Every structure is written in structure tokens, then in C-alpha cells.
N, C-alpha and C positions, 0 to 999 in steps of 0.2 A: 504494500500500500504506500502511495506517495501523495504528498500535498503539492498542488500547483500554487505554492505560496511561500513567501518569505516575510520575515518581520519587517515592519516599516523601518525605513532608513532613519527615522527620527525616534526610534523606540527608547533611546536613552532619555528622552524628554519625559518619559513616564516612570523613570526610576524614583523610588522613594529615597528620601534623604537619610543620611546616617543618623542625624539627630532625632529622627522618628523611629528608625529601625533598631538602633543599638541602645535602647533604653531598657532597663531591667524589667519593667512591667510588661513590655511587649515581648521581650525575649522569653519571659516566663509564661507566655501564652502560645508558644510555638507548637506547630504540628508538622509531622513528616510530609514530605512532598515526593514526587516521582524522581527527584534528584537525590533523595536520601541514599545513603551508602548501601543499605540492604537491597533497595530496589535496583541500584546499579549492578550489584553483584548477581542478582537473579537474572537480569537481562543478559549479562555476559554468559552465564551458564547456558541460557537458551540459545543465544546467537552462536556460541562455539560448540554446542552439543556436548556438554560435559557428560562423562559417564560416572555413575555412582554404584558402589558395590559394598556389601558387607562381607568382609574377608575372614573375620574371626568372631565367634560368639561362644566363649567358654564361660558360661554363667550357670551357677547352681540353681536349685529349686527356689531359693530365697532371693535370687537375682544378684548374687555377689560373684564377682569374677572380672574378666577382662574381655573387651570387644574391640574390634577394629573396623572402621568405616573409611572407605577411600573415595576421593573425588579426583577424577582424571581429566585434565585439560588437554587441548591438542598437543601440548609440549611436555607436560610433567604431571606427576601424581602427588597428592597430599593425603595424609592419613590421620584420622582422629583415633587415638588410642584412649579408650574409656575404662577406668577402674572403678568398681563399685564395692562397697563394704558396709558392714553393719556398724552403726554408731550408737552409743548410749543416748537415751532421750535427753539426759541432763546436759549433754555436750552439743546439742543441736542449736545453732544460732546462725543468723545471717550476718553477724558483725564480722569485721575484718580480723578481729582478734581470735576467731575460731581456730581450732587446731585439727579438727576432723570434719569430714563432709561425706554425704551419701555417695557422691561421685566426684572423681577428679579426672582431668583430661590433659593430654598433650597433643598438639597438632604437629605431626612429624613431616619433615620435608622428604617425601618419597614414600617408599614401601618399607615398613620396618621389618627387620629380621626377628627371629625368635630371641636372639640375644638382645636386640634393642628393646623388645617388649618386656623382657625380664629385668633389664637395667632400669627402665622407667617404672616398673612395678615397685622398685625399691625407693624411688624418688618422687614420682608424680603425686602420690597420696600425701607426701609431706609438704607439697606446695612450696612456700618460700624457704622451707628448710631443706629442700632437695638440691641436688647438683645436676645441672643441665648442660647441654652441648649445643653447638650451632645447628644441629639437625632438628632441634626443637624450636618451632616458630611461635607457638602460643601455649600458654599454661592457663588452665581454668579449673573451677570447681563449682559444684551445684548441690543443692539440697532439694529433697522431695517436697512438693506441696502435699502433705500426707493425706488430707481429706480427699482431694481429687484423685491422687495417685491410687489409693486403695479402692475408691469408688469405681474407677474405670476398670481396674483389674477384676473386681467382684462382678461387675455388670457383664463384661465380656466373657468371663468364666461361666456365667449363668446363661449365656447365649443371647444376651440382649445388649443394645447400645446404651452407653452411659447417659446419665441425666444431663440434657443440654443446658438447662438452667444453671446447674452446678458448674459445668464447664465454662459457661459464659461469665459466671461471677468471678472466676479466677483467670481462666484463659491459658493455663499451662500445667504441666505435670511436674516440672522441676524449675527452679530458678537459680541462676548463677549468682554468686556473690563476688566474683572477680574474674576478669578475663585479661590476662597479661600478655603483652607482646613486646616487640621492639627492644630486645636486649635485656629484658628483665631477668634477673637471677641466673644469668649465663645463657639464656636462650639467644637465638640468632639476632644480631643487630639488623636494623632496618636496611642498612646499606647492602646486606647480602642479597636481598630480594627486590630492592626498589626498582631495578631495571626490568623486572619481569612484567609482561603485559598485564597479567591478571592481578598484579600487586600495585599498579600505578595509582589507583584511587585510594582515598583515605581508609585505613583500617579494614582492608579487604580480607586479609588473612585472619584477623580476629573474628570478623563476621562470618567467614567460612567455617571457622571452628564452631561458632554458635549454631549455624545452620545444621551442621552435622550432629551437634549435641541434641538438637530438636529431633532429628531422625532417630537417634539412639533412644531417647526417652519414650517415644511412641513405640518403637520396636520392643523395648523392654517390657512395657505393660502388656503388649500383645503376647509375648512369649511367656510371661508369668501367668497370664490368663489361660493360655493353652496348657501349661503345666498344671494349673489348678483345676480346670474344667474338662480337660481331655477333649473328646470328640464333640462335646456340647459347646465348647468355646467358639466364639466368633471373633473376627478381626474388626477393627474400627471401620465404620463407613468412611470412604474416601473423603467425603465432604466434611465429616467430623474431624478426621486426622488433619485436614488442611486448616481447620479452625484453631487447632491447638498450636500454641507458640512455645517460646521459652521465656520464663520469667527472669527478672534480674533485680537485685537490690543494689542500688547505687547511692553512694554518699559523696562526701567532700573530696574524695580522691581525684575525681576528674575535674573539679572546678579550676585549680591552678593551671591546667593545660590550656584553657581558653585564654588566660592572661599571658602565658609564656610563649604563645605561638600566634602573634598578631597577624603575620602575613597569611598564615594558613586560614585563620578565621575570616580575614578579609576575603579570601578566595571563595570560601564556602558561601558567605553572605552575598558577595557580588554575583555569583552564579545564580543563586535563588532569586535575587532581586532583578537580575537580567531576564530570567525566565518570566517573571511576573510582568515586567515592562514589555517584553516582546508580545505577550498575550494581550495586554491592555492596549497596545498600539494597533491591533487588528481592526481595520475599518468595517469589514464585512465578515461575519462569523463563518468559519469553515463548516461545510455541510455536516450536520449531525452532532456538532459539538455542543450546541446549546441544549439539545435534547438530552445528551449524556449528562450534562451538568445538572439539569433539573431532576433527572432520575437519581443522580448521585446525592442530591440533597435529601431524598427520601431514604436512601441507604444510610446516610450520615445521621439522620434522625433516629434510626434504629440503633446505630452504633453508640450514640450518646445515651440512649435509654439503657443500653447494656454496660455502660461505663459507670461502675459503682465504686465509690470511695468513702472512707470514714472521715477524712479530713473535712472539717466544716467549711473552710474557705473554698477548697476546690469543689466540694459538693454543691455549694451555692453557685459557683461559676458554671458548673455542668448543667444545673437546673436552668439557669439563665440562658445558656447556649441552646438547650433544647427548645425553649420557648422562641428564641430568635430564629432558629432554623425553620420552625413552623411558620413564623411570620414571613420569612423570606420565600418559602414555598408558595404561599398565597400571593405575594408580590409578583413572583415569576409567572404565575398562572395568568396574569394579565400580560398577554404577549406584547403589548405596546411598550412595556417596560424593558424588554430584553431584545426584541427584534427591531433594532434600530442601529444607526451608525455607531461604531466603536462600542459594541454591546458589552464587552468584558470590562472596559473602563467604566461604563455606566453601572454595571453590577458592583464593581469594587467600590466606586465612590458612594453608592447608595448604602452599602454595608458599613463603610467607614463613617459615614455621617450619622448612622442610626443605631448601630449595634456595638456590643462590647469588643474589647481586644481579642478575647477568646474566639468570638465569632469571626472577626476580621481575619485572623490568621488561619482559621479553618477554611474560609472562603479563598484565601490566597492559594492554599493547596488544591482546592477543588477546581479553580479556574485554570490552573496550570495543568491539571491532570489530563484532559483530553488532547493535549498538544505535544505529544511525545516527539513527533518528527520535527517539531519546531524548536524544542528546548533541550532534548536529551544530549546534544553535543556539548552542552555546558558542563556536564558531569566530568568531562575530560580536563576541565580547567580548575578543579577543586583541590589539587595537591599543591605543595610548595616545597622547594628544596633550597632556597636561598638562605645564606647565613648572614645575619645582620652585621654590618660593618660600621666602624666608627669613622666618620668623615672629618678628619682633623682640619682640613682646609676650608671648611665652611665658616662664614663670618657670623658674629653674634646678631647682626642685623637680619640675616637670612633665618637664623634660628628663631628670633623674636617673631618674625612674620608667620612662620609655621605655627608657633604656639598660639598666636592671636587668631589665626585662621582656622586651625583644626582642633584646638584644645580649649576653646572658649568655655566649653562645658566644665572644665576642670578649674580654670582660673576664677570662675565666678562662685565657686563653693567657698564658704567661710569655714576653713579648717581650724580657726581659733575656737570654735564652739565645741564643747565636750561631745555633743551628740554626733558631730561630724567625724570624730575619731574614736567612736565607742568600741569598735571591734579591731582585731588584728589577726593575721594569718600566721600560723606556725606549724612546725612538724612535731608530731608526737614522738616521745623518746622511745617507746616500746616498739611500734610498728613502722616508724618513719612515714606515717600517713598524715596528710594535711589536716589541720584542725582550725576552727574558727573561734577565737577566744574573745572575751570581754575584758577590757581594761579595768583593773581594780578587783576583778573576780578571779581570772585565770593567770597563772604564772607564765613567763616566757616572753614578755614584751621585748626584752633586750635581744631576743633571737627571732624577731619578726621576719617573715619572708618578704622579699621585695616585690610585693603585689599591689601596693598602694599607688597605682598609676596616677590617679587624680591628685592625691596629696603631693606626690613627688613633682608633678608638673606645676602645681600651685607654688611650692617652695622654690622651684627653679625660676618661675616667673618673677617672684619677689627678688631673687638674687640677681636677675638680669636687669632689673630696674636701675637706671642710671649708668649702665655700662655703655661704652662706645660701640656703635654699630659696626665699625670696621675692624674691631678686635677679632683675631682668629680664635676659633673655639679652643684650639689646643692650649692657648695661653690661659683662657678662662678655666679650663679643666685642671691645669697644673696648680692653680690657686684654690680650686673648688672640686677636688676629686670625687666627692660624694655625689656629684651630679652626672658623672660620666655615663652611668647605665641608662638614666632617663633621657639624656641627650641622644645617645645611640638609638634608643627606641624611637624617639621623635623623628630623627633623621630617616629612619627606615620605614616609618608608617606614613610619612607625609604624602605619598602618592597612592595610599591604600585607604580609601575613605571609610571602610567598614571594619577596620582593624581593632578599634577600641570600644570597650563597653563604656558608654557615655553617662556613667553614674558613679556616685561615691560608694566604693566597695567596703568602706569602713563605717558607714552610717549606722546608727542605731536601728534604723528600719530596714536595713539590707537583709534580703532572704537569699542565701546561697542556692536555694531550690530553683530560683529563676535561671541561674547559670546552668544547673544540671539539666533542666528541661530543654533549654536552648540547644545544648550539645546533643542530648539524646534524640531530639527531633531530627537533627541532621543524620544521625545513625539510622533512623527509621523506626524508633520506638513508639509505642502507642499505649493507651490506657494508663496514663500517668496516675500513680496512686501515692500521694505524699504521706509519709509517716511522721514527718516533722518538717521544720524549715531547713533541715540539714540532710535529709535523705528521702528517697522515694523508691517504690517498686514500679516496674514497667513490664510490658510484654514486647517480645521481639519475634518477628516472623509470623505473627498470628495472621492467618489468611493466606500466607505464601504457599505456592505449590510445593508438594513433596517431591523428592528426587524423581519418582516415577511419573510425576504429573507435569514436569517441566517440558514444554514444547513451544513452538512458535505461536500456537493458538491460545495459550492461556497463561503465559508467564508474567503478564504485566498489568494485572488488574486486581490487585489484592489490597488496595488501600482501604482503611476504615472498615475492617472485617466485621461481619455480623453472623449470628447463627442463621443457617440457611433457611430460606423461605421458599414458598412455592412459585412466586412470581420472579421474573427476571427481565433484564434488558441487555441489549448488545453493546459491548464496549467498543468504542471507535478505534482504540489503539491496536487491539489484536482480535477483535470480532468474536470474542467468547461471550458466553452468557453469564451475567452477574446476577446473583440472587438478591432480591429486595423483599 
């Protein structure tokens, strides 16, 4: 399928500004789009016709043992080695300080020998305490969602399908508590694999590991049901297995990443915003896309109904979102509202003017969705390899201009107020994990991590006041070395408009949860389930095709998954039938 269409030459005129996009309250309302990294990986699997195989399943009647699952690309093979064990109930926890887990995993570069499997059996269950080699690309662990896990086994063993309402309320059989890659604990450095075609996108190996973990969890419950029920046992209905994802518990560990990699974050956001702008610049809707959008709204309405959380703030936002989606459906049913010039811009502007941030960002995802051939190329621009350099020959006048132009959000914050510096970031002594402390309450202020971008820019701005514009930066830094790191950052972000979170990350009102949701949405996570302002549970790959379901006809229409219904509509991207 092709479109006789390209984005308007002036689509950049439709770009949202950084001061609108890079604010915490909007970032904390993010949803995955078709440019999310899981979606990109599944598209690659389909395009390149990857082959998947279970090559080992040495698991006892209780489900404990070792299994190996392989994914073969046109050029090479990757193998997930899964180890399962019994753990005492009192040692079961999703916290990073856990020492044992129901399942632990290594993503192996190639096909492991028996010697490799035995070696990793001594190390993978230890996680951070193990010893790993460059042949290991990813390290992960997961715990069962006991209620769902046992219900599914019991149901299948009895010859019936599991309770869909229960499945919908959780969405997964196991949830990971950590997925480590890029050189962690002796595993392969990113440089080893960065030039491989399948690894060029962000976090592709980590997300491949999660995809294979999902397959393993579904396989495991089916095998245990067969062991328990014998000939009476049945397998999961393919629609049900597709609805099951992988859970994840995510906390502060990933928040500093966003602040330490401004170029990468700019590229992520620039790609997403470019996709939105391209669609908004369309003067006449591509045939069928508006119909897909309206039908997608009905699917999203069901998705929101199935999105249940205990957190009061998020529950209220979900309730509001559900009402707003219903209102938007009614508005769209008046064809004069959408069948007009620049229809997507009109829809976006109406939503922005009338509905919550949660709804606005949901609609961003939905209006991008039917335009795969117009926007998917942007996924190739979401990586970054440049190393920030200090430009000693820049003048202070040039630096002042950049600060005034790009960092006005920071220079206008009054950091003399206690509430403006209420928090600080530091590493815990036991697990070397990021923590978010409160001054006067938590120890470690003297070992604060250099993540206070706004405050550092503010202090630099004060120090630059009264200096001569023609003074070289190197002279200034020799007298003020404490500013070298923030100057280097400013120099390297000046041409990258979406590189900075334009809010005070030390503020008393700051919620790290907003950073987590922003990053997880780019991964492709859904069903955000906050457990505090510091951590959340999510679902990954819920709705994605299973390895035996990936084909050119159904690989790319699994956003906002719902429990299957009898009605369906045809997706414009791959012409498959989507249940609503």
C-alpha cells in the first residue's frame, strides 16, 4: 500500500513549541505512539520475517527449571535464557533491593551452548551479584502476578478460558522489576552492537528481551496447565494470549537518564512532534483515515474503561478522559467538524482548546496512528551517538545569548525560595540507585547528583552578569570551574530545542512520576498504574502479536488494546480487522 502524498512543505509551521511540550505536567500525560520503540521493533520483525523458536524447555511439574527462546534475524540469532525457581513468600517484593525472583533472564548474543546455559545458571539468578560476559546483552528479572498466574493455569487445566475481566484488570502474568543492558554488570557494552541494523533504534535489545519474556510467561502457564489437567487442558485462545502483556515496576532508576542524555531526548521528542506536525499540515485527509480515527476513539473509550488504578489523582484523570473521549465522539459525528480543510489540525486545536492534557496527548497518538507511511521514517532519527564537547573558543556574549534565548524558563525561577530547592537527587549507598530526597529530612545533600539543570543555569546567569561579552569562555571557566559542566551542556543543546525539561526539578511540587511516564510512553508502555509519586506499574506489549501471529497483515495495529469484542473495523495501515 502507498500514499500518493507527502507532508506539506511548511509542516514545521505546525510544530508545537518546546515551552509547551517539555513541561512536566504535559510530559506526565504522555501516551505511546506508533513511533514508540516497541512498535518499531515489531514492525522490523514483520518486515524482515524474523523466525522464532523454543529450543529448550527443561521445566519440572512446578514450573522450575530453564528454557531457551530464540529470535533469528536475517543476519544473526539472539536467545533468551529463562531460569525459574521457587521463592519464599516473605522474600517476594518488586523493590530493587530484592534478592530472589520467580524468574531471571539473560539475552544471549547467538545460540548458547550447554556450557553457556550452565554458566549462566550459576549467575543469572543472582542478578547484580553474578558475573557476566560480553555474550550477555541484557539481564532481567520478573515476579508472578500470583492471582492471575494461578487463575489462568487453573482455568486452562479445567478446559476453559480464563476470566477476561480478571485478565483485563491486570493485563499480564509476570512483571519485570529490572531490565538491564548497555554494559551493566559486565554485560556487553552498547558499542559492541550499535552498528547492527536491528540495534540502531533506542533500547531494541532490551525490548526484544521483554518480548521474549512475554512469550515465555504465556508458554509457561500453558505447559503447567497441561501438566495439571492432562488431556482436558486447553491452550489460550489466540486473541486472549495476544491481550496478555508483560508487567513492569519502574521507579526512580530511569529518571536521571532523561537528564543525562539531552541530545537523545531531543531526538525522541523532535521525531514525535514532527510526526504530529506532518499530520496537522495535511490539507485534505487521506482516504479512510478519518474513519479509522473515529473508530479508534470508540476503541480508546473501551481501553480507558479497562484502565483501573488505585491512585486517586490518576483515577480522576482517567475518569475525566473517559468523559472527554465520549464528548469528542459526539463532536466527530457531526461531519462538518472533521470533513473540512486541514481536518487533523482542526481536531487537534479543538481538543487543545476544550479538553485536559491527558486527552490532548491521547489524541496526538490517535491522529498520528493512521499515517504510518507518512511518519514511520522518523523512527530512524531517534538515536544519538554524539559526545558533548566543551567549546572553549566561544565568547561569553554568545553564551549569554543562548541562555537568554533557550533557558529563559530557568532564569526566571526564584531559587532563593526554600520551596524552589526543596528536593535533591542522590545515589543510595546500598544499591547505587537514584533517590529523591528532601532537604532537612534526608541525608546526603553534600553528595547531590548534578541534575539540577535549572538551578545551575540560574546560578550561571547570575555569574555572567557584568562580564564582558568578548571574554573567551575558557578564561571564565578557569576562574569559575564549577560552571564548566553546565556551560558544556548549554553549548551542546543550543540547536536541540526539545533537549531540556523546562521545569524546576527541585521544586517542592515536583513529581518524578511525570518523568517516568514520559520515558515509558516512548518505550511503548500502557496502563500506567502509579503506586506513589516515585514509582509506577505498567504493561508492555499488551495487544502485540505473538511470534506466530506476526505477519504483514496484522503486525501494526495493537495500540490501546482492549478485551476482544464482536465488532471490528479495518485498519488502514495493514488492513487487518481490529476488534471494538
